[in-house]
C-alpha positions in Angstrom: 151.7 123.5 27.0 151.9 121.1 30.0 151.7 117.4 29.3 149.9 115.6 32.1 149.5 111.8 32.4 146.3 110.9 34.3 146.2 107.4 35.7 142.9 105.7 36.1 141.5 102.3 37.3 138.0 103.7 37.1 137.8 104.0 40.9 136.3 106.9 42.8 139.9 107.8 44.0 141.1 108.0 40.4 138.1 110.1 39.4 138.9 112.5 42.3 142.5 112.8 41.1 141.4 113.6 37.5 138.9 116.3 38.7 141.6 117.7 41.0 144.1 118.0 38.1 141.4 119.6 36.0 140.9 122.2 38.7 144.6 122.7 39.4 145.4 123.3 35.8 142.2 125.1 34.9 144.0 128.2 33.7 147.1 126.5 32.2 147.3 125.2 28.7 147.5 121.4 29.1 147.4 118.1 27.2 145.7 115.5 29.4 146.4 111.9 28.6 144.2 109.3 30.4 146.0 106.1 30.9 144.5 102.7 31.9 146.5 99.5 32.3 144.8 96.2 32.4 145.6 92.6 33.4 145.3 89.8 30.9 144.8 86.2 32.0 146.9 84.2 29.4 145.9 80.9 30.9 142.4 80.9 29.7 140.9 78.0 27.6 140.6 80.1 24.4 144.2 81.2 24.2 146.1 84.4 25.0 145.2 86.2 21.7 141.5 86.2 22.3 141.8 87.3 25.9 144.1 90.2 24.9 141.6 91.3 22.2 138.6 91.2 24.6 140.5 92.9 27.4 141.7 95.7 25.1 138.2 96.3 23.8 136.8 96.6 27.3 139.6 98.9 28.4 139.1 101.2 25.5 135.4 101.2 25.9 135.6 102.0 29.6 138.2 104.7 29.1 136.2 106.4 26.4 133.2 106.4 28.7 135.3 107.9 31.4 136.6 110.6 29.0 133.0 111.5 28.1 132.2 111.7 31.8 135.1 114.0 32.9 134.6 116.3 29.9 130.8 116.7 30.4 131.4 120.3 31.5 132.7 122.7 28.8 136.5 122.4 28.7 138.7 125.3 27.8 140.0 125.5 24.2 143.6 125.2 25.6 142.9 121.8 27.1 143.3 118.7 25.0 142.3 115.1 26.0 143.6 111.8 24.6 143.4 108.2 25.9 145.8 105.3 25.9 145.5 101.7 27.2 148.2 99.1 27.8 148.4 95.6 29.2 150.6 95.1 32.2 151.3 96.7 35.5 150.7 100.4 36.1 154.1 101.1 37.6 156.0 99.3 34.9 153.9 100.9 32.1 154.4 104.4 33.5 158.1 103.9 33.9 158.3 102.7 30.2 156.2 105.6 28.9 158.4 108.1 30.6 161.4 106.7 28.8 159.6 107.3 25.5 158.2 110.8 26.0 158.2 113.7 28.4 155.4 114.5 30.8 155.4 117.4 33.2 153.2 115.6 35.7 151.9 112.1 36.5 148.6 112.3 38.4 146.9 109.5 40.3 144.5 108.9 43.2 145.3 107.0 46.3 143.1 105.3 48.9 145.9 104.6 51.3 145.5 100.8 50.8 148.7 98.9 50.3 152.3 99.2 51.6 151.9 102.9 52.5 149.2 104.1 54.8 148.8 107.3 52.9 149.6 106.6 49.3 148.9 102.9 48.6 151.1 100.5 46.8 150.7 101.7 43.2 151.2 105.4 44.2 154.3 104.5 46.2 155.7 102.5 43.3 155.1 105.5 40.9 156.8 107.9 43.3 159.9 105.6 43.5 160.3 105.1 39.8 158.8 108.0 37.9 161.4 110.5 36.6 159.0 113.5 36.6 156.7 115.3 39.0 154.1 113.1 40.7 150.9 114.4 42.0 149.2 112.1 44.4 145.6 112.9 45.4 144.2 111.1 48.4 140.6 110.0 48.1 139.7 112.3 51.0 141.2 115.4 49.5 139.0 118.4 48.8 139.1 120.2 45.5 139.6 123.9 46.3 141.6 126.8 44.9 145.4 126.5 45.3 146.5 129.1 47.8 149.2 127.6 50.0 151.8 125.0 49.2 154.3 123.4 51.6 157.6 122.0 50.2 159.2 119.6 52.7 162.9 119.4 52.0 166.3 119.0 53.6 167.7 121.2 50.8 170.2 118.5 49.9 167.9 116.2 47.9 167.5 118.7 45.0 170.5 118.6 42.8 169.2 121.3 40.5 166.8 124.0 41.5 165.6 124.1 37.8 163.9 120.7 38.5 161.4 122.8 40.6 160.5 125.0 37.7 157.0 123.4 37.2 156.2 124.2 40.8 157.4 127.7 40.5 155.4 128.3 37.3 152.2 126.8 38.9 152.6 128.9 42.0 153.1 132.0 39.9 150.0 131.4 37.8 147.9 130.7 40.9 149.4 133.5 43.0 149.8 130.9 45.7 152.2 131.1 48.6 155.0 128.6 49.4 156.4 127.4 52.8 159.8 125.7 52.8 159.4 123.2 55.6 162.5 121.5 57.2 162.4 118.7 59.7 165.5 118.7 61.9 166.7 116.1 64.4 166.3 116.6 68.1 168.6 119.1 69.8 171.5 119.5 69.9 172.2 117.2 66.9 171.4 119.5 64.1 171.5 123.4 64.3 168.7 125.4 62.8 169.9 127.8 60.0 168.4 129.9 57.3 171.5 129.6 55.2 170.4 126.4 53.5 167.0 127.9 52.5 168.4 131.1 50.9 169.0 129.6 47.4 165.5 128.2 47.4 164.0 131.5 48.5 165.9 133.3 45.8 164.8 130.8 43.1 161.1 131.3 44.0 161.5 135.1 43.6 158.1 135.4 42.0 156.4 133.7 44.9 155.5 134.7 48.4 157.8 132.4 50.2 158.3 131.6 53.9 160.5 129.1 55.9 159.6 126.9 58.8 161.6 124.5 61.0 160.3 121.6 63.1 162.4 119.4 65.4 161.4 115.7 65.1 163.3 112.5 64.8 160.9 111.2 62.1 160.3 113.2 59.0 156.8 111.9 58.3 155.6 112.6 61.8 157.1 116.1 61.6 155.2 116.8 58.4 152.0 115.4 60.1 152.6 117.7 63.1 152.8 120.7 60.8 149.7 119.8 58.8 147.7 119.5 62.0 148.3 123.1 62.9 148.5 124.8 59.5 146.0 125.3 56.7 147.6 123.8 53.5 146.2 123.1 50.1 149.0 121.0 48.8 152.3 119.7 50.3 155.3 118.3 48.5 158.3 116.4 49.6 161.6 116.7 47.6 163.3 113.6 46.5 164.8 112.9 43.1 161.3 113.7 41.8 158.8 116.2 43.1 155.9 114.5 44.9 152.8 116.4 45.6 149.9 115.3 47.9 146.9 117.3 48.6 145.9 117.8 52.2 
């Protein structure tokens, strides 16, 4: 059973991410944990204890209301839902939770507001600190069957191919295709070669896998160039953790 941490601030973007995760893992046994973090003003006139108590009550009430909303439709017997609330920052709380227990995925929505034009500040912080797979769902993403995934990698940032096992399992279940995308520097700095991709292609032996090279001096712009001309349901970029963003 997959354990999936769903982050929510009750925004439309976070609701979109939850519904996207429900669709993506619709035929996978999963435990979904809805997490909401909240800020507490300890400088109030009635003392910190009262503010903590009221903030916690409101967070739990709002989270239970959201849970009822996202499970309005009948849910499969192999899906389980729980909720948890914590005071503090989202990034710090997620980082702490992941030291206490294992999750296969952390899922959150992104409006593109903050220090990253695509992900937003919270999503960027989660990507940088989370020691597991991070699924970032932009607010503009459409919810559709997973058919084609692009993995953008330089083949050097993945120390162990086994870390991509969740992706392999998901692609196998969904019968989805995978494209290994590499952004190389302008000619003649870096030669193009299929040798680097062979271990990856061998690892994804149960998946219809293809390779693609683009020459560009900026990785992000190279990815954007690919997405403009290709139909993609989800793209990932390999770092120390796997990051997935729908397109």
